[in-house]
C-alpha positions as CSV (number, residue, x, y, z in Angstrom):
1,M,19.4,17.2,21.2
2,P,20.0,13.5,22.1
3,K,22.1,12.2,25.0
4,E,25.6,11.2,23.9
5,T,26.0,9.1,27.1
6,P,27.2,5.5,25.8
7,S,24.8,2.8,26.7
8,P,26.3,-0.7,28.1
9,Y,23.8,-2.3,25.8
10,G,25.1,-0.8,22.7
11,I,21.5,0.6,21.7
12,M,20.9,4.2,21.9
13,P,18.2,6.4,20.4
14,E,20.4,7.3,17.6
15,N,20.9,3.7,16.4
16,V,17.7,1.8,17.5
17,M,16.8,1.1,13.9
18,R,19.9,-0.7,13.4
19,H,19.4,-3.2,16.4
20,E,17.4,-6.2,17.2
21,L,14.1,-5.2,18.7
22,I,13.2,-8.6,20.0
23,G,13.0,-8.4,23.9
24,L,12.3,-4.7,24.0
25,E,9.3,-3.1,25.5
26,C,7.3,-1.0,23.2
27,T,4.0,0.8,23.1
28,V,1.7,1.4,20.1
29,S,1.4,5.2,20.4
30,K,-0.5,5.6,17.3
31,C,-2.1,3.3,14.7
32,S,-4.6,3.4,11.8
33,D,-6.5,0.5,13.7
34,P,-7.8,2.1,16.8
35,K,-8.0,-1.3,18.6
36,K,-4.2,-1.3,18.4
37,T,-3.4,1.9,19.9
38,G,-2.1,1.7,23.2
39,I,-1.0,-2.1,23.3
40,S,2.1,-2.1,25.3
41,G,4.5,-5.1,26.0
42,K,7.4,-6.9,25.1
43,I,8.3,-7.5,21.4
44,L,8.4,-11.2,20.8
45,D,9.1,-11.6,17.1
46,E,9.7,-9.3,14.2
47,T,8.8,-10.1,10.6
48,Q,8.9,-8.1,7.4
49,K,5.6,-6.5,7.9
50,T,4.6,-7.0,11.6
51,L,5.8,-6.9,15.2
52,R,4.4,-9.6,17.7
53,I,3.8,-8.0,21.1
54,E,3.1,-9.8,24.4
55,T,1.2,-7.8,26.9
56,G,1.2,-10.3,29.8
57,K,-2.3,-11.4,29.2
58,K,-2.3,-11.7,25.4
59,E,-0.1,-11.6,22.3
60,F,-0.9,-9.1,19.5
61,I,0.3,-8.9,15.9
62,V,0.7,-5.3,14.9
63,E,1.3,-4.2,11.4
64,K,4.4,-2.0,11.2
65,K,3.6,0.4,8.3
66,S,0.4,1.8,9.8
67,C,1.6,2.5,13.4
68,M,3.9,4.6,15.5
69,F,5.9,2.8,18.2
70,D,7.5,4.1,21.5
71,I,10.4,1.8,21.9
72,H,11.6,1.4,25.5
73,L,15.4,1.1,25.7
74,P,17.1,-1.0,28.5
75,Q,18.8,2.2,29.9
76,G,15.4,3.9,30.3
77,D,15.2,6.1,27.1
78,V,12.0,6.1,25.2
79,V,12.2,6.5,21.4
80,E,9.3,7.1,19.2
81,V,9.8,5.4,15.7
82,N,7.5,5.4,12.7
83,G,6.7,1.9,11.7
84,K,7.1,2.7,8.1
85,I,10.9,2.9,9.0
86,L,10.9,-0.4,10.6
87,Y,9.0,-2.0,7.5
88,G,11.1,-4.5,6.0
89,R,13.1,-7.7,7.0
90,P,14.9,-7.0,10.2
91,E,18.3,-8.3,8.7
92,E,17.9,-6.0,5.8
93,R,17.2,-2.9,8.2
94,I,20.7,-2.9,9.6
95,K,22.2,-2.3,6.0
96,K,19.8,0.7,5.5
97,K,20.9,4.4,5.9
98,F,18.7,6.5,7.9
99,A,18.2,10.2,8.2
100,K,17.2,11.4,11.7
101,T,13.7,9.5,11.8
102,W,13.4,8.9,15.6
103,R,12.4,11.2,18.3
104,E,13.3,10.9,22.0
105,L,10.4,11.2,24.5
106,K,11.2,12.8,27.7
C-alpha cells in the first residue's frame, strides 16, 4: 500500500503521471532497445513521444512507448511507470484519468 504522507513538493507516487517530469531523476529500467536499458540521469525535456535524459556525460533521447521508467521523486520515493502511460503531450497527460498504473519500488 502506498505511503499517505503528504509531500512538500506536491508530487507523490499516486499522482506522478499528473506532474511535470522535467528536473526529476529517472532510470530506464526496461526498454525494447537494450542499449537504452540502464540509462540514468535527470529528465531535461519531454515531448509527446520521448524523454531527453542527461547522464552527466551525455544526453540520450529515449522513446516513451517502448520503455519502463523508475522515476525518483524529490522526497526519496522511487516509482516504476510504464512509458505507454506517459506517451502523449505532457500538457494533455494531466487531463487524463488513470487507473493504478504505477508501482512503488522499495
